[in-house]
Each structure stands twice: as C-alpha cells, then as structure tokens.
C-alpha distance (Angstrom), angle and dihedral (degrees) to the residues before:
residue distance angle dihedral
X1 . . .
X2 3.79 . .
X3 3.74 122.9 .
X4 3.78 116.0 -108.1
X5 3.81 87.9 -136.5
X6 3.79 97.2 71.6
X7 3.78 115.5 153.4
X8 3.78 122.2 -132.4
X9 3.80 87.1 -107.1
X10 3.83 90.2 55.0
X11 3.80 91.1 49.6
X12 3.81 92.4 48.1
X13 3.80 90.4 50.4
X14 3.82 92.1 50.6
X15 3.80 91.1 50.3
X16 3.82 90.6 52.6
X17 3.80 92.7 47.9
X18 3.80 92.6 46.3
X19 3.82 91.1 50.6
X20 3.81 91.7 57.6
X21 3.80 126.5 91.0
X22 3.80 118.4 -102.2
X23 3.78 110.2 -71.3
X24 3.81 91.5 -141.3
X25 3.81 109.9 39.6
X26 3.82 100.0 13.0
X27 3.82 96.0 -122.4
X28 3.79 110.8 164.6
X29 3.80 118.5 -96.6
X30 2.85 156.1 -81.5
X31 3.78 88.6 100.1
X32 3.78 135.7 178.0
X33 3.81 116.1 -103.4
X34 3.82 102.6 -126.3
X35 3.80 114.4 -160.6
X36 3.79 114.0 -136.6
X37 3.79 88.2 -160.9
X38 3.79 119.8 16.5
X39 3.77 114.6 -113.4
X40 3.82 94.4 20.6
X41 3.77 97.2 102.1
X42 3.79 97.1 -174.5
X43 3.80 91.7 56.2
X44 3.79 95.5 75.5
X45 3.77 131.1 117.9
X46 3.81 133.8 -159.1
X47 3.80 114.1 -104.8
X48 3.80 131.3 170.0
X49 3.81 115.6 -127.0
X50 3.82 91.9 -98.5
X51 3.83 96.6 49.3
X52 3.80 89.2 43.8
X53 3.79 107.1 39.5
X54 3.81 105.8 5.3
X55 3.80 113.9 123.2
X56 3.82 91.8 -137.4
X57 3.83 104.6 33.1
X58 3.79 102.4 17.5
X59 3.77 127.3 109.3
X60 3.80 87.7 -126.4
X61 3.81 89.3 50.5
X62 3.80 134.2 40.2
X63 3.83 94.5 -43.3
X64 3.81 91.8 -140.2
X65 3.82 94.6 156.3
X66 3.80 90.4 45.2
X67 3.82 91.0 54.8
X68 3.81 94.7 45.2
X69 3.82 92.2 51.0
X70 3.81 92.6 38.6
X71 3.81 92.4 -124.7
X72 3.79 128.4 156.3
X73 3.78 131.1 -175.7
X74 3.79 89.0 -103.8
X75 3.82 95.0 49.1
X76 3.82 89.6 50.6
X77 3.82 90.2 46.7
X78 3.81 88.5 52.3
X79 3.82 90.6 52.0
X80 3.83 90.5 46.6
X81 3.80 92.4 52.7
X82 3.81 90.7 46.9
X83 3.81 89.4 52.2
X84 3.83 90.7 51.3
X85 3.81 87.4 57.7
X86 3.81 89.5 56.1
X87 3.83 92.4 46.4
X88 3.81 94.9 52.0
X89 3.81 95.5 51.2
C-alpha cells in the first residue's frame, strides 16, 4: 500500500513507471508499479497484471514467465533505469 504522504517527485516517478511496457513480457502499458521493497518508492518496476499478480506468471505467484525469460526484480529494475535514461534525453 502506498503512503498517503507521497511527494510530487514520487507521483511523477510512478506515472513514468506505469506508462512503460511490462519489464518482463513487454506487454504495452499502462503497467502496475511493483515495489521491490515496500516504502522505497523509487525501487519500483513496471509489470503487466499477469506478470505482477497472475497466479502462474506473476511475481506474487509461480513466476513462470520470470523463470522462462531469466528475469529478476533487479534485472528488470536495471532495464527500467536504462529506459529512464532514454526518456530524459
């Protein structure tokens, strides 16, 4: 659950992450902003509903898609940060 005390910078970051395609399967946005560690708002990654909450593919489920594509939360975070570099230029 998100804090009610989000800064404008936090909100802007979430909007950017949510506008991105899924960091695992590449499904077009809007995506969910999955927190790698709760409360650390800049450690979130874009995930489609299935790769986020799906019982078979989701990170909160069996992570089947994650395993097939050899993805981890940190590898997806790395890709997300790299994409931010492309967006800002």
